[in-house]
C-alpha positions in Angstrom: 61.9 -5.4 -102.4 63.3 -8.8 -101.7 63.6 -7.9 -98.1 60.1 -6.7 -98.1 58.9 -10.0 -99.7 60.7 -11.9 -96.9 58.9 -10.0 -94.2 55.6 -10.4 -96.0 56.3 -14.2 -96.2 57.0 -14.4 -92.5 54.0 -12.5 -91.6 51.8 -14.9 -93.6 53.3 -18.0 -91.9 53.2 -16.5 -88.4 49.5 -16.9 -87.7 49.5 -20.6 -88.6 52.4 -21.2 -86.3 50.8 -19.2 -83.5 47.5 -21.1 -84.0 49.3 -24.4 -84.0 51.4 -23.5 -80.9 48.2 -22.4 -79.1 46.5 -25.7 -79.9 49.5 -27.6 -78.7 49.5 -25.7 -75.4 45.8 -26.4 -74.9 46.2 -30.0 -75.6 49.4 -30.5 -73.7 51.4 -33.6 -74.6 51.1 -35.5 -77.9 48.3 -37.6 -76.4 45.9 -34.7 -76.8 44.8 -34.8 -73.2 44.3 -31.4 -71.6 46.7 -30.6 -68.7 45.4 -30.6 -65.2 46.0 -27.5 -63.1 48.8 -27.9 -60.6 46.9 -26.3 -57.9 43.2 -26.7 -57.2 41.1 -23.6 -56.7 39.2 -25.3 -53.8 40.9 -24.7 -50.5 41.1 -27.7 -48.1 39.0 -27.4 -45.0 40.4 -27.0 -41.5 39.6 -30.6 -40.7 41.4 -31.8 -43.9 44.5 -29.7 -43.0 44.5 -31.3 -39.5 44.2 -34.8 -41.0 47.1 -34.1 -43.4 49.3 -33.5 -40.3 48.2 -36.7 -38.7 50.1 -39.9 -39.4 48.3 -43.2 -40.0 48.1 -45.5 -37.0 48.1 -42.7 -34.4 44.4 -42.9 -33.5 44.6 -44.7 -30.2 41.7 -44.9 -27.7 42.8 -43.9 -24.2 41.4 -43.5 -20.7 42.0 -40.7 -18.2 45.4 -41.0 -16.7 47.0 -42.9 -19.5 50.5 -41.7 -20.5 50.4 -40.7 -24.1 53.8 -39.0 -24.5 56.6 -37.0 -23.0 57.6 -33.3 -23.1 60.7 -34.4 -25.0 58.5 -35.5 -27.9 55.4 -33.2 -27.8 53.7 -30.3 -26.3 50.5 -31.1 -24.3 47.3 -30.1 -26.1 43.6 -30.2 -25.4 42.4 -33.0 -23.2 45.8 -33.6 -21.6 47.6 -32.7 -18.4 51.3 -32.7 -17.5 53.0 -34.4 -14.6 56.7 -34.1 -14.3 57.8 -34.9 -17.9 54.9 -37.2 -18.8 51.8 -36.1 -20.8 48.6 -37.9 -19.6 45.2 -38.1 -21.0 42.8 -36.0 -19.0 39.7 -37.4 -20.8 38.5 -40.5 -22.5 38.9 -40.3 -26.2 41.2 -40.7 -29.2 44.9 -39.5 -29.3 45.7 -37.2 -32.1 49.2 -35.9 -32.9 49.9 -32.9 -35.0 53.4 -33.6 -36.4 53.8 -30.1 -37.8 53.3 -28.3 -34.5 54.3 -31.4 -32.4 51.2 -31.1 -30.2 49.5 -34.2 -28.8 45.8 -34.0 -27.8 42.9 -36.2 -26.7 39.8 -35.5 -28.7 36.4 -36.9 -27.6 34.0 -37.6 -30.4 31.1 -35.3 -29.5 29.4 -32.3 -31.0 27.0 -31.1 -28.3 28.6 -31.4 -24.9 26.5 -31.8 -21.8 26.8 -29.5 -18.7 28.0 -30.7 -15.3 25.2 -30.8 -12.7 25.0 -31.2 -9.0 25.0 -34.9 -8.1 26.9 -36.0 -11.2 29.7 -38.5 -10.7 32.8 -37.4 -12.4 36.3 -38.6 -13.2 39.3 -36.3 -13.1 43.0 -35.9 -12.5 44.6 -34.3 -9.5 46.6 -31.3 -10.9 47.6 -29.6 -7.6 47.5 -29.8 -3.8 47.0 -26.8 -1.6 46.8 -26.6 2.2 43.0 -27.2 2.3 42.0 -28.2 -1.2 43.0 -30.7 -3.9 42.6 -29.2 -7.4 41.0 -31.5 -10.0 40.7 -31.3 -13.8 37.4 -33.0 -14.6 37.8 -35.4 -17.6 34.5 -37.3 -17.8 31.0 -37.6 -16.5 29.6 -41.0 -15.6 27.0 -42.4 -18.0 28.0 -39.9 -20.7 30.4 -42.4 -22.3 33.0 -40.7 -24.5 31.1 -37.4 -24.8 33.0 -34.3 -24.0 31.3 -31.8 -21.6 31.3 -28.1 -21.2 34.6 -27.1 -19.7 34.3 -25.5 -16.2 37.9 -24.9 -15.2 39.5 -26.6 -12.2 37.3 -28.2 -9.6 38.3 -28.7 -5.9 37.9 -31.3 -3.2 38.0 -29.5 0.2 39.8 -31.2 3.0 36.4 -31.5 4.8 35.0 -33.5 1.8 37.9 -36.0 1.3 36.5 -38.8 3.6 33.9 -39.4 6.3 36.6 -39.1 9.0 39.1 -36.5 10.0 41.6 -35.7 7.2 44.9 -34.4 8.6 46.9 -33.9 5.4 45.8 -33.9 1.8 49.1 -35.2 0.6 48.4 -38.4 2.5 45.1 -38.9 0.6 46.0 -37.7 -2.9 49.0 -37.1 -5.2 49.4 -35.0 -8.3 48.5 -37.2 -11.3 46.1 -39.5 -9.4 42.8 -40.2 -11.2 39.9 -39.9 -8.9 36.1 -40.5 -9.0 34.0 -37.9 -7.1 30.5 -36.5 -6.7 29.7 -32.9 -7.6 28.5 -31.0 -4.6 27.9 -27.6 -6.3 28.6 -26.0 -9.6 29.1 -22.4 -8.5 32.7 -23.0 -7.4 32.8 -26.6 -8.6 33.2 -28.4 -5.2 33.6 -32.2 -5.3 33.4 -34.9 -2.6 35.2 -38.2 -2.3 33.8 -39.0 1.2 31.6 -41.9 0.2 33.1 -45.4 -0.1 32.8 -45.6 -3.9 34.7 -42.3 -4.4 38.4 -41.6 -4.2 41.5 -42.6 -6.1 40.9 -45.0 -9.0 44.4 -45.0 -10.5 47.8 -43.9 -9.0 51.4 -44.0 -10.1 54.3 -44.7 -7.8 55.9 -41.5 -6.8 59.3 -43.2 -7.1 59.3 -45.0 -10.5 55.9 -43.9 -12.0 54.6 -47.5 -12.3 50.9 -48.0 -11.8 50.3 -49.1 -8.2 48.2 -52.1 -7.1 45.9 -52.3 -4.2 47.3 -54.1 -1.1 44.7 -54.1 1.6 43.9 -50.4 2.2 47.1 -49.2 0.8 48.9 -49.1 -2.6 52.0 -51.0 -3.4 54.3 -50.6 -6.4 54.9 -53.9 -8.2 58.2 -52.6 -9.6 60.1 -51.0 -6.7 58.0 -52.2 -3.8 57.2 -48.7 -2.5 54.0 -48.5 -0.3 51.9 -45.4 -0.4 48.6 -44.3 1.2 45.6 -42.9 -0.6 41.9 -42.3 -0.1 40.9 -45.2 -2.4 37.8 -45.7 -4.4 36.1 -49.0 -3.9 36.6 -49.5 -7.7 40.4 -48.9 -7.6 42.2 -50.7 -10.4 39.0 -52.0 -12.1 38.6 -49.1 -14.6 34.9 -49.1 -13.7 33.4 -45.7 -13.3 
C-alpha cells in the first residue's frame, strides 16, 4: 500500500511539472520572451540568392572590351567573351561575380530589350576571323544607352563590307578581341558594314603584350612594347564615343 501511495503521489505531481515544463518551453529563457524559429518558412527569392553570392564592392560599371577577369579566377558568364586567358565585357553594364559558382558576368539594367533593326549602329567584339567574314558578338546599340537588346547570335562583316576599297586580308583589318562600331545591313543573316569612315575598330589590344593600343596616324602603336599594327580604324578610335 505504501508503494501504491507513492505512485499515486507521483501521478498527482506529474501534471504540474508537465504544465510548468511546457510553459517554460513556450517562453524559452528566463526573460519570458518567446524563441524565434531558427529557419523562416519564407523561401528567399532567386534574386536574393544571387545577391547572397555577391560580395560588396563588386558592382563595377564597364564598357565593351574591358578586361574583367581571367580564366584562372572565373568562368565567363552572360555578357562576356573570352580571348586567350582574359575575360572581356561584351556589353556595357555592371560586373557581377557569383563566388559560389565562380562565374563572372556583365548584367545590363533593362527589363524590355529592344530589337536590332536595319540601319542601327552597333558596337561589338570580334570573336573570330574566317577567310571571307569577321564574326562579331554585338554588345550594344547606339542611342539605347545601357539597355540590353534581344540576342541574335553572331553577326558578320563580309570582306566586301570592311572598307570602301579592296580588302585583301581580313586579319590586316581586324583581330580577335577588337571592339568595333558597325552599321546593320540586314537582320536575316545579321550582316554588318564598317565601310564608312566612322565605322571600324574603336579599341584594340596589342597582340604581343595585350596593352591597349593608341592611334598613330593611320596605324596603331603599342605604348608598352612599341609594336605597330594595322586596322580598319573608326574615326572615333580611342575616344569611347559611340
